[in-house]
Residue, then its C-alpha position, 0 to 999 in steps of 0.5 A: m865430557a858431560t858428566t862430572l865425576l869429581e867436583i872440588i870447591n875451594l879446598t884448604k888444609v891448615f895444620h896446627l903445630h901445637i908443639l910451636g906455639e899455635k903456629t899454623i902452615q897453610a898446606l892447601p891454599g883453596v883448590s877448586l877443580t872438576l874431573a870427568p870419567g875417562e879424564f886424566l887431569a895431571i897436578s903441577g906446581p913447585s914443592g909445597t905447594g900441597k899436590s900431595s896434600l890434595l890427593k890425601c884430602i880427596y882420599r881422606t888420609y887428611l881431614p879438610t879444614q874447609g871446602q867441599i870434595w863432591y864425588t858421584s858414587r856408582e853405588y851411593g850417588p853425590l857424596d861430599l867426600a869432605q864430610a862422608h862418614p869413615q865407614l862409608l869412606i872405607q867401603l868407597r876405597r874398597r870399591e870405587i876409589g884407587y891411591a898409590s901413594q909415594f911410598l908402600q905402606v902394608i901390613p907386614r908379613v903379607s905376600s906381595l900377591d895377597i896385597v894386590a889381590a885384596p882390593l878384588l875381595g871386596q867385589n861380589g863373586v870374586s873368589l880368593d883363587a881367582a883374586r890371586q890369579q888376577a894379582a899375578a897377571m897385573l904384577a907380571r905385566l909390571r915386571i914383578p918377577a914371579q919369584l917375588f910373588e909370595a915374598y915380603p915387600a919389605t925385601f923389594s927395591g923402591g921400584e918393585q915397591q912402587r910398581l907393586n902400590i900401583a898394581r893394588a890401586a889399579i887392580s880393581r879398576p876404579r872409577l877414580l884413581l889417585l896417583d902420587e908421582p907413580t913413576a918417580s922411582l922407576d927406570r924407562e921401560a917399567a915407567a912405560d909400562v905403568v903409563q900403558l896401564l893408565r891408558e887403558l884404564k883411561e880408556g875403560g873410563t876410569a878417571i885419573l888425577g896424578i902428581f907427576h914429576h916428568l909430565e912428558q911421561v904422561a904427555g900423550i895421555v893427560d887431558r889437562v894440567y892443574e897448576m897448583p895455586a901458590r901457598g900463602a906464608d906461615h903465620d901465627a894462629s893468633a894474629 
């Protein structure tokens, strides 16, 4: 894998707690890593070392404090996601970067079928009917019952919501897929379905960066494991 799709250089995230006398918390302590197309990199480390914060900085849910996130876009070429304009980030999320967070966050009163179909609508030539057909197929393969396709996710179980979250992130077969504990609330069969989907995405060239509580679930498809560096102690901003 000679080409680098993602290169992270000394990435840090510090939170400033103004209501606590300007106390700061270092959520991400200087991460550097690379990821190639079709490579699966698992992130490991104890709670509190910033695993979820790393994914949120890449997706720009969080604005990094320092460091660089170089991503080679198909459409725009090399970009530093840490500095990219918000409108450009929206386009990348629609077309190239998928993200399944730990918790499903969606617009209320939108059906599960339309939630999963939405990422496809940003692609040229995909009609609403075609997008909904592909979404139905994705939901079915992740064992979401057909009677729930038109239902609202607020009525779903935790495992069903997580599978919906994964379906939405994977439906467009993104170039980069970020996963935060995607199998944590799933039973063995459902987790196996997700792993098989990830295997297919990887074989199709998707680069995957994921946090897994049980690494043995993805042992057969993970290429490398990145161990998060230990986080420094909290300190006063004035110190």
